[in-house]
VEXKE-375955 format. One record per atom (N, C-alpha, C): atom name; chain; residue in one letter; x, y, z. Coordinates in pm, whole numbers, plus 50000, padded with zeros to 5 digits. Example, Ala and Ser with C-alpha at 12.3 -4.5 7.8 and 13.67 -1.06 7.14 Angstrom:
REM VEXKE-375955
<atom = N; mol = A; type = A; X = 51319; Y = 49431; Z = 50780>
<atom = CA; mol = A; type = A; X = 51230; Y = 49550; Z = 50780>
<atom = C; mol = A; type = A; X = 51320; Y = 49670; Z = 50780>
<atom = N; mol = A; type = S; X = 51285; Y = 49775; Z = 50708>
<atom = CA; mol = A; type = S; X = 51367; Y = 49894; Z = 50714>
<atom = C; mol = A; type = S; X = 51290; Y = 50003; Z = 50787>
***
This chain:
REM VEXKE-375955
<atom = N; mol = A; type = X; X = 61595; Y = 84000; Z = 83491>
<atom = CA; mol = A; type = X; X = 61654; Y = 83976; Z = 83607>
<atom = C; mol = A; type = X; X = 61720; Y = 83843; Z = 83602>
<atom = N; mol = A; type = X; X = 61836; Y = 83829; Z = 83662>
<atom = CA; mol = A; type = X; X = 61896; Y = 83708; Z = 83666>
<atom = C; mol = A; type = X; X = 61840; Y = 83600; Z = 83749>
<atom = N; mol = A; type = X; X = 61840; Y = 83478; Z = 83697>
<atom = CA; mol = A; type = X; X = 61772; Y = 83373; Z = 83784>
<atom = C; mol = A; type = X; X = 61830; Y = 83345; Z = 83909>
<atom = N; mol = A; type = X; X = 61963; Y = 83359; Z = 83921>
<atom = CA; mol = A; type = X; X = 62041; Y = 83342; Z = 84055>
<atom = C; mol = A; type = X; X = 61998; Y = 83451; Z = 84152>
<atom = N; mol = A; type = X; X = 61979; Y = 83568; Z = 84107>
<atom = CA; mol = A; type = X; X = 61919; Y = 83674; Z = 84199>
<atom = C; mol = A; type = X; X = 61785; Y = 83652; Z = 84251>
<atom = N; mol = A; type = X; X = 61692; Y = 83598; Z = 84169>
<atom = CA; mol = A; type = X; X = 61557; Y = 83563; Z = 84198>
<atom = C; mol = A; type = X; X = 61553; Y = 83446; Z = 84300>
<atom = N; mol = A; type = X; X = 61648; Y = 83346; Z = 84279>
<atom = CA; mol = A; type = X; X = 61652; Y = 83244; Z = 84384>
<atom = C; mol = A; type = X; X = 61698; Y = 83294; Z = 84509>
<atom = N; mol = A; type = X; X = 61794; Y = 83376; Z = 84505>
<atom = CA; mol = A; type = X; X = 61866; Y = 83423; Z = 84626>
<atom = C; mol = A; type = X; X = 61768; Y = 83507; Z = 84715>
<atom = N; mol = A; type = X; X = 61672; Y = 83583; Z = 84644>
<atom = CA; mol = A; type = X; X = 61586; Y = 83681; Z = 84716>
<atom = C; mol = A; type = X; X = 61446; Y = 83622; Z = 84748>
<atom = N; mol = A; type = X; X = 61427; Y = 83516; Z = 84683>
<atom = CA; mol = A; type = X; X = 61291; Y = 83440; Z = 84705>
<atom = C; mol = A; type = X; X = 61261; Y = 83405; Z = 84849>
<atom = N; mol = A; type = X; X = 61358; Y = 83341; Z = 84924>
<atom = CA; mol = A; type = X; X = 61338; Y = 83308; Z = 85063>
<atom = C; mol = A; type = X; X = 61318; Y = 83432; Z = 85144>
<atom = N; mol = A; type = X; X = 61381; Y = 83539; Z = 85136>
<atom = CA; mol = A; type = X; X = 61359; Y = 83664; Z = 85196>
<atom = C; mol = A; type = X; X = 61222; Y = 83727; Z = 85176>
<atom = N; mol = A; type = X; X = 61179; Y = 83722; Z = 85045>
<atom = CA; mol = A; type = X; X = 61054; Y = 83761; Z = 85010>
<atom = C; mol = A; type = X; X = 60951; Y = 83684; Z = 85085>
<atom = N; mol = A; type = X; X = 60952; Y = 83545; Z = 85080>
<atom = CA; mol = A; type = X; X = 60855; Y = 83469; Z = 85142>
<atom = C; mol = A; type = X; X = 60852; Y = 83496; Z = 85300>
<atom = N; mol = A; type = X; X = 60976; Y = 83511; Z = 85345>
<atom = CA; mol = A; type = X; X = 60982; Y = 83544; Z = 85495>
<atom = C; mol = A; type = X; X = 60902; Y = 83671; Z = 85533>
<atom = N; mol = A; type = X; X = 60944; Y = 83780; Z = 85447>
<atom = CA; mol = A; type = X; X = 60872; Y = 83914; Z = 85463>
<atom = C; mol = A; type = X; X = 60719; Y = 83905; Z = 85445>
<atom = N; mol = A; type = X; X = 60674; Y = 83823; Z = 85356>
<atom = CA; mol = A; type = X; X = 60528; Y = 83797; Z = 85330>
<atom = C; mol = A; type = X; X = 60460; Y = 83746; Z = 85444>
<atom = N; mol = A; type = X; X = 60530; Y = 83625; Z = 85518>
<atom = CA; mol = A; type = X; X = 60468; Y = 83567; Z = 85623>
<atom = C; mol = A; type = X; X = 60465; Y = 83662; Z = 85749>
<atom = N; mol = A; type = X; X = 60566; Y = 83749; Z = 85768>
<atom = CA; mol = A; type = X; X = 60573; Y = 83845; Z = 85874>
<atom = C; mol = A; type = X; X = 60467; Y = 83946; Z = 85861>
<atom = N; mol = A; type = X; X = 60453; Y = 83997; Z = 85732>
<atom = CA; mol = A; type = X; X = 60361; Y = 84101; Z = 85706>
<atom = C; mol = A; type = X; X = 60211; Y = 84050; Z = 85739>
<atom = N; mol = A; type = X; X = 60183; Y = 83934; Z = 85696>
<atom = CA; mol = A; type = X; X = 60051; Y = 83885; Z = 85718>
<atom = C; mol = A; type = X; X = 60030; Y = 83810; Z = 85841>
<atom = N; mol = A; type = X; X = 60113; Y = 83830; Z = 85938>
<atom = CA; mol = A; type = X; X = 60099; Y = 83749; Z = 86059>
<atom = C; mol = A; type = X; X = 59986; Y = 83806; Z = 86161>
<atom = N; mol = A; type = X; X = 59958; Y = 83949; Z = 86124>
<atom = CA; mol = A; type = X; X = 59861; Y = 84019; Z = 86187>
<atom = C; mol = A; type = X; X = 59739; Y = 84043; Z = 86101>
<atom = N; mol = A; type = X; X = 59713; Y = 83944; Z = 86028>
<atom = CA; mol = A; type = X; X = 59602; Y = 83965; Z = 85931>
<atom = C; mol = A; type = X; X = 59462; Y = 83955; Z = 86003>
<atom = N; mol = A; type = X; X = 59352; Y = 84015; Z = 85939>
<atom = CA; mol = A; type = X; X = 59230; Y = 84007; Z = 85989>
<atom = C; mol = A; type = X; X = 59174; Y = 83864; Z = 86022>
<atom = N; mol = A; type = X; X = 59093; Y = 83852; Z = 86115>
<atom = CA; mol = A; type = X; X = 59039; Y = 83720; Z = 86145>
<atom = C; mol = A; type = X; X = 59128; Y = 83650; Z = 86250>
<atom = N; mol = A; type = X; X = 59221; Y = 83712; Z = 86307>
<atom = CA; mol = A; type = X; X = 59313; Y = 83659; Z = 86415>
<atom = C; mol = A; type = X; X = 59226; Y = 83650; Z = 86549>
<atom = N; mol = A; type = X; X = 59259; Y = 83553; Z = 86627>
<atom = CA; mol = A; type = X; X = 59185; Y = 83531; Z = 86748>
<atom = C; mol = A; type = X; X = 59214; Y = 83641; Z = 86858>
<atom = N; mol = A; type = X; X = 59315; Y = 83726; Z = 86844>
<atom = CA; mol = A; type = X; X = 59337; Y = 83823; Z = 86940>
<atom = C; mol = A; type = X; X = 59224; Y = 83930; Z = 86943>
<atom = N; mol = A; type = X; X = 59154; Y = 83939; Z = 86825>
<atom = CA; mol = A; type = X; X = 59046; Y = 84037; Z = 86810>
<atom = C; mol = A; type = X; X = 58920; Y = 83980; Z = 86884>
<atom = N; mol = A; type = X; X = 58918; Y = 83859; Z = 86932>
<atom = CA; mol = A; type = X; X = 58795; Y = 83819; Z = 87008>
<atom = C; mol = A; type = X; X = 58780; Y = 83879; Z = 87127>
<atom = N; mol = A; type = X; X = 58909; Y = 83929; Z = 87201>
<atom = CA; mol = A; type = X; X = 58905; Y = 83967; Z = 87329>
<atom = C; mol = A; type = X; X = 58882; Y = 84128; Z = 87320>
<atom = N; mol = A; type = X; X = 58963; Y = 84185; Z = 87246>
<atom = CA; mol = A; type = X; X = 58961; Y = 84337; Z = 87219>
<atom = C; mol = A; type = X; X = 58934; Y = 84361; Z = 87073>
<atom = N; mol = A; type = X; X = 58850; Y = 84446; Z = 87044>
<atom = CA; mol = A; type = X; X = 58813; Y = 84483; Z = 86902>
<atom = C; mol = A; type = X; X = 58928; Y = 84555; Z = 86833>
<atom = N; mol = A; type = X; X = 58935; Y = 84533; Z = 86700>
<atom = CA; mol = A; type = X; X = 59045; Y = 84609; Z = 86630>
<atom = C; mol = A; type = X; X = 59017; Y = 84757; Z = 86625>
<atom = N; mol = A; type = X; X = 59102; Y = 84839; Z = 86637>
<atom = CA; mol = A; type = X; X = 59099; Y = 84978; Z = 86645>
<atom = C; mol = A; type = X; X = 59148; Y = 85034; Z = 86520>
<atom = N; mol = A; type = X; X = 59181; Y = 85186; Z = 86535>
<atom = CA; mol = A; type = X; X = 59238; Y = 85259; Z = 86414>
<atom = C; mol = A; type = X; X = 59357; Y = 85200; Z = 86351>
<atom = N; mol = A; type = X; X = 59449; Y = 85177; Z = 86443>
<atom = CA; mol = A; type = X; X = 59582; Y = 85130; Z = 86392>
<atom = C; mol = A; type = X; X = 59579; Y = 84996; Z = 86329>
<atom = N; mol = A; type = X; X = 59501; Y = 84902; Z = 86382>
<atom = CA; mol = A; type = X; X = 59487; Y = 84769; Z = 86323>
<atom = C; mol = A; type = X; X = 59417; Y = 84791; Z = 86193>
<atom = N; mol = A; type = X; X = 59321; Y = 84883; Z = 86175>
<atom = CA; mol = A; type = X; X = 59256; Y = 84916; Z = 86051>
<atom = C; mol = A; type = X; X = 59346; Y = 84963; Z = 85945>
<atom = N; mol = A; type = X; X = 59441; Y = 85062; Z = 85986>
<atom = CA; mol = A; type = X; X = 59546; Y = 85110; Z = 85906>
<atom = C; mol = A; type = X; X = 59638; Y = 84999; Z = 85860>
<atom = N; mol = A; type = X; X = 59672; Y = 84914; Z = 85942>
<atom = CA; mol = A; type = X; X = 59751; Y = 84794; Z = 85904>
<atom = C; mol = A; type = X; X = 59686; Y = 84699; Z = 85819>
<atom = N; mol = A; type = X; X = 59557; Y = 84675; Z = 85836>
<atom = CA; mol = A; type = X; X = 59485; Y = 84574; Z = 85752>
<atom = C; mol = A; type = X; X = 59466; Y = 84653; Z = 85620>
<atom = N; mol = A; type = X; X = 59454; Y = 84781; Z = 85602>
<atom = CA; mol = A; type = X; X = 59445; Y = 84831; Z = 85480>
<atom = C; mol = A; type = X; X = 59577; Y = 84828; Z = 85405>
<atom = N; mol = A; type = X; X = 59686; Y = 84829; Z = 85473>
<atom = CA; mol = A; type = X; X = 59818; Y = 84833; Z = 85398>
<atom = C; mol = A; type = X; X = 59839; Y = 84677; Z = 85349>
<atom = N; mol = A; type = X; X = 59799; Y = 84580; Z = 85417>
<atom = CA; mol = A; type = X; X = 59818; Y = 84441; Z = 85375>
<atom = C; mol = A; type = X; X = 59705; Y = 84382; Z = 85299>
<atom = N; mol = A; type = X; X = 59610; Y = 84466; Z = 85264>
<atom = CA; mol = A; type = X; X = 59488; Y = 84422; Z = 85200>
<atom = C; mol = A; type = X; X = 59519; Y = 84329; Z = 85066>
<atom = N; mol = A; type = X; X = 59615; Y = 84375; Z = 84997>
<atom = CA; mol = A; type = X; X = 59645; Y = 84299; Z = 84875>
<atom = C; mol = A; type = X; X = 59693; Y = 84159; Z = 84904>
<atom = N; mol = A; type = X; X = 59789; Y = 84153; Z = 85011>
<atom = CA; mol = A; type = X; X = 59836; Y = 84013; Z = 85046>
<atom = C; mol = A; type = X; X = 59722; Y = 83923; Z = 85105>
<atom = N; mol = A; type = X; X = 59647; Y = 83982; Z = 85196>
<atom = CA; mol = A; type = X; X = 59535; Y = 83909; Z = 85269>
<atom = C; mol = A; type = X; X = 59434; Y = 83867; Z = 85157>
<atom = N; mol = A; type = X; X = 59428; Y = 83945; Z = 85048>
<atom = CA; mol = A; type = X; X = 59331; Y = 83909; Z = 84955>
<atom = C; mol = A; type = X; X = 59379; Y = 83772; Z = 84869>
<atom = N; mol = A; type = X; X = 59503; Y = 83774; Z = 84843>
<atom = CA; mol = A; type = X; X = 59551; Y = 83645; Z = 84775>
<atom = C; mol = A; type = X; X = 59549; Y = 83531; Z = 84872>
<atom = N; mol = A; type = X; X = 59583; Y = 83558; Z = 84993>
<atom = CA; mol = A; type = X; X = 59581; Y = 83446; Z = 85073>
<atom = C; mol = A; type = X; X = 59447; Y = 83394; Z = 85110>
<atom = N; mol = A; type = X; X = 59341; Y = 83480; Z = 85119>
<atom = CA; mol = A; type = X; X = 59197; Y = 83457; Z = 85126>
<atom = C; mol = A; type = X; X = 59146; Y = 83373; Z = 85007>
<atom = N; mol = A; type = X; X = 59208; Y = 83369; Z = 84897>
<atom = CA; mol = A; type = X; X = 59166; Y = 83290; Z = 84784>
<atom = C; mol = A; type = X; X = 59189; Y = 83145; Z = 84810>
<atom = N; mol = A; type = X; X = 59296; Y = 83111; Z = 84892>
<atom = CA; mol = A; type = X; X = 59324; Y = 82969; Z = 84903>
<atom = C; mol = A; type = X; X = 59301; Y = 82918; Z = 85043>
<atom = N; mol = A; type = X; X = 59278; Y = 83004; Z = 85135>
<atom = CA; mol = A; type = X; X = 59232; Y = 82946; Z = 85266>
<atom = C; mol = A; type = X; X = 59112; Y = 83029; Z = 85326>
<atom = N; mol = A; type = X; X = 59036; Y = 82965; Z = 85392>
<atom = CA; mol = A; type = X; X = 58907; Y = 83036; Z = 85460>
<atom = C; mol = A; type = X; X = 58928; Y = 83095; Z = 85593>
<atom = N; mol = A; type = X; X = 59053; Y = 83077; Z = 85646>
<atom = CA; mol = A; type = X; X = 59101; Y = 83134; Z = 85776>
<atom = C; mol = A; type = X; X = 59133; Y = 83277; Z = 85780>
<atom = N; mol = A; type = X; X = 59161; Y = 83321; Z = 85657>
<atom = CA; mol = A; type = X; X = 59208; Y = 83461; Z = 85655>
<atom = C; mol = A; type = X; X = 59104; Y = 83547; Z = 85576>
<atom = N; mol = A; type = X; X = 59071; Y = 83674; Z = 85637>
<atom = CA; mol = A; type = X; X = 58965; Y = 83754; Z = 85581>
<atom = C; mol = A; type = X; X = 59041; Y = 83878; Z = 85534>
<atom = N; mol = A; type = X; X = 58976; Y = 83966; Z = 85460>
<atom = CA; mol = A; type = X; X = 59048; Y = 84098; Z = 85426>
<atom = C; mol = A; type = X; X = 59009; Y = 84192; Z = 85520>
<atom = N; mol = A; type = X; X = 58888; Y = 84190; Z = 85587>
<atom = CA; mol = A; type = X; X = 58841; Y = 84288; Z = 85682>
<atom = C; mol = A; type = X; X = 58813; Y = 84221; Z = 85807>
<atom = N; mol = A; type = X; X = 58846; Y = 84272; Z = 85927>
<atom = CA; mol = A; type = X; X = 58813; Y = 84240; Z = 86053>
<atom = C; mol = A; type = X; X = 58677; Y = 84265; Z = 86097>
<atom = N; mol = A; type = X; X = 58595; Y = 84171; Z = 86120>
<atom = CA; mol = A; type = X; X = 58462; Y = 84182; Z = 86155>
<atom = C; mol = A; type = X; X = 58448; Y = 84247; Z = 86293>
<atom = N; mol = A; type = X; X = 58516; Y = 84184; Z = 86388>
<atom = CA; mol = A; type = X; X = 58525; Y = 84237; Z = 86531>
<atom = C; mol = A; type = X; X = 58610; Y = 84372; Z = 86537>
<atom = N; mol = A; type = X; X = 58534; Y = 84488; Z = 86504>
<atom = CA; mol = A; type = X; X = 58623; Y = 84618; Z = 86516>
<atom = C; mol = A; type = X; X = 58541; Y = 84716; Z = 86597>
<atom = N; mol = A; type = X; X = 58618; Y = 84815; Z = 86618>
<atom = CA; mol = A; type = X; X = 58556; Y = 84931; Z = 86708>
<atom = C; mol = A; type = X; X = 58473; Y = 85030; Z = 86640>
<atom = N; mol = A; type = X; X = 58440; Y = 85001; Z = 86500>
<atom = CA; mol = A; type = X; X = 58348; Y = 85089; Z = 86439>
<atom = C; mol = A; type = X; X = 58405; Y = 85193; Z = 86343>
<atom = N; mol = A; type = X; X = 58366; Y = 85321; Z = 86361>
<atom = CA; mol = A; type = X; X = 58415; Y = 85418; Z = 86256>
<atom = C; mol = A; type = X; X = 58569; Y = 85436; Z = 86263>
<atom = N; mol = A; type = X; X = 58639; Y = 85417; Z = 86371>
<atom = CA; mol = A; type = X; X = 58779; Y = 85441; Z = 86368>
<atom = C; mol = A; type = X; X = 58851; Y = 85342; Z = 86299>
<atom = N; mol = A; type = X; X = 58806; Y = 85210; Z = 86312>
<atom = CA; mol = A; type = X; X = 58869; Y = 85106; Z = 86232>
<atom = C; mol = A; type = X; X = 58844; Y = 85120; Z = 86083>
<atom = N; mol = A; type = X; X = 58708; Y = 85152; Z = 86046>
<atom = CA; mol = A; type = X; X = 58685; Y = 85188; Z = 85910>
<atom = C; mol = A; type = X; X = 58773; Y = 85298; Z = 85847>
<atom = N; mol = A; type = X; X = 58792; Y = 85407; Z = 85918>
<atom = CA; mol = A; type = X; X = 58868; Y = 85515; Z = 85893>
<atom = C; mol = A; type = X; X = 59018; Y = 85476; Z = 85859>
<atom = N; mol = A; type = X; X = 59066; Y = 85390; Z = 85961>
<atom = CA; mol = A; type = X; X = 59206; Y = 85335; Z = 85937>
<atom = C; mol = A; type = X; X = 59227; Y = 85238; Z = 85815>
<atom = N; mol = A; type = X; X = 59113; Y = 85174; Z = 85791>
<atom = CA; mol = A; type = X; X = 59123; Y = 85069; Z = 85694>
<atom = C; mol = A; type = X; X = 59121; Y = 85147; Z = 85556>
<atom = N; mol = A; type = X; X = 59027; Y = 85242; Z = 85542>
<atom = CA; mol = A; type = X; X = 59028; Y = 85324; Z = 85420>
<atom = C; mol = A; type = X; X = 59152; Y = 85396; Z = 85397>
<atom = N; mol = A; type = X; X = 59210; Y = 85461; Z = 85491>
<atom = CA; mol = A; type = X; X = 59340; Y = 85531; Z = 85490>
<atom = C; mol = A; type = X; X = 59460; Y = 85437; Z = 85451>
<atom = N; mol = A; type = X; X = 59459; Y = 85321; Z = 85508>
<atom = CA; mol = A; type = X; X = 59561; Y = 85232; Z = 85480>
<atom = C; mol = A; type = X; X = 59553; Y = 85192; Z = 85336>
<atom = N; mol = A; type = X; X = 59437; Y = 85154; Z = 85277>
<atom = CA; mol = A; type = X; X = 59421; Y = 85133; Z = 85138>
<atom = C; mol = A; type = X; X = 59461; Y = 85237; Z = 85058>
<atom = N; mol = A; type = X; X = 59420; Y = 85368; Z = 85085>
<atom = CA; mol = A; type = X; X = 59450; Y = 85479; Z = 85003>
<atom = C; mol = A; type = X; X = 59599; Y = 85511; Z = 85002>
<atom = N; mol = A; type = X; X = 59666; Y = 85479; Z = 85113>
<atom = CA; mol = A; type = X; X = 59812; Y = 85510; Z = 85119>
<atom = C; mol = A; type = X; X = 59881; Y = 85405; Z = 85041>
<atom = N; mol = A; type = X; X = 59844; Y = 85275; Z = 85058>
<atom = CA; mol = A; type = X; X = 59910; Y = 85179; Z = 84996>
<atom = C; mol = A; type = X; X = 59894; Y = 85167; Z = 84838>
<atom = N; mol = A; type = X; X = 59775; Y = 85193; Z = 84788>
<atom = CA; mol = A; type = X; X = 59744; Y = 85190; Z = 84641>
<atom = C; mol = A; type = X; X = 59772; Y = 85333; Z = 84593>
<atom = N; mol = A; type = X; X = 59811; Y = 85424; Z = 84663>
<atom = CA; mol = A; type = X; X = 59841; Y = 85549; Z = 84607>
<atom = C; mol = A; type = X; X = 59745; Y = 85665; Z = 84613>
<atom = N; mol = A; type = X; X = 59620; Y = 85640; Z = 84653>
<atom = CA; mol = A; type = X; X = 59533; Y = 85737; Z = 84681>
<atom = C; mol = A; type = X; X = 59480; Y = 85821; Z = 84563>
<atom = N; mol = A; type = X; X = 59519; Y = 85789; Z = 84431>
<atom = CA; mol = A; type = X; X = 59474; Y = 85868; Z = 84315>
<atom = C; mol = A; type = X; X = 59562; Y = 85979; Z = 84308>
<atom = N; mol = A; type = X; X = 59680; Y = 86003; Z = 84367>
<atom = CA; mol = A; type = X; X = 59748; Y = 86135; Z = 84343>
<atom = C; mol = A; type = X; X = 59803; Y = 86131; Z = 84215>
<atom = N; mol = A; type = X; X = 59852; Y = 86028; Z = 84145>
<atom = CA; mol = A; type = X; X = 59898; Y = 86034; Z = 84020>
<atom = C; mol = A; type = X; X = 59792; Y = 86082; Z = 83907>
<atom = N; mol = A; type = X; X = 59673; Y = 86039; Z = 83925>
<atom = CA; mol = A; type = X; X = 59567; Y = 86054; Z = 83826>
<atom = C; mol = A; type = X; X = 59527; Y = 86202; Z = 83819>
<atom = N; mol = A; type = X; X = 59548; Y = 86283; Z = 83918>
<atom = CA; mol = A; type = X; X = 59525; Y = 86426; Z = 83908>
<atom = C; mol = A; type = X; X = 59620; Y = 86517; Z = 83876>
<atom = N; mol = A; type = X; X = 59746; Y = 86453; Z = 83866>
<atom = CA; mol = A; type = X; X = 59859; Y = 86546; Z = 83862>
<atom = C; mol = A; type = X; X = 59897; Y = 86569; Z = 83696>
<atom = N; mol = A; type = X; X = 59945; Y = 86672; Z = 83658>
<atom = CA; mol = A; type = X; X = 59987; Y = 86701; Z = 83519>
<atom = C; mol = A; type = X; X = 60134; Y = 86682; Z = 83518>
<atom = N; mol = A; type = X; X = 60185; Y = 86629; Z = 83403>
<atom = CA; mol = A; type = X; X = 60327; Y = 86629; Z = 83374>
<atom = C; mol = A; type = X; X = 60389; Y = 86759; Z = 83356>
<atom = N; mol = A; type = X; X = 60507; Y = 86777; Z = 83407>
<atom = CA; mol = A; type = X; X = 60576; Y = 86904; Z = 83376>
<atom = C; mol = A; type = X; X = 60643; Y = 86905; Z = 83252>
<atom = N; mol = A; type = X; X = 60620; Y = 87008; Z = 83170>
<atom = CA; mol = A; type = X; X = 60683; Y = 86995; Z = 83036>
<atom = C; mol = A; type = X; X = 60809; Y = 87079; Z = 83019>
***
């Protein structure tokens, strides 16, 4: 890839990364209301990004501790499965 293209798209990528992780687990909004299914789904989607951020800061976690229970866990697992592919490629055979 051309270096000029990388430099041109880098600010947009950083802005998208900041926007995507703005609702990361460990946010103070979950102190009032626990995180539910859709927040679990979102946290599953952004788990890769929050993992990398959690390596450098202790303010961001991968999993929201203050959650609604099984519905958050279901959303989190579904979000991870959808984001990482869910193993659909591993069980399929190539067409010949």
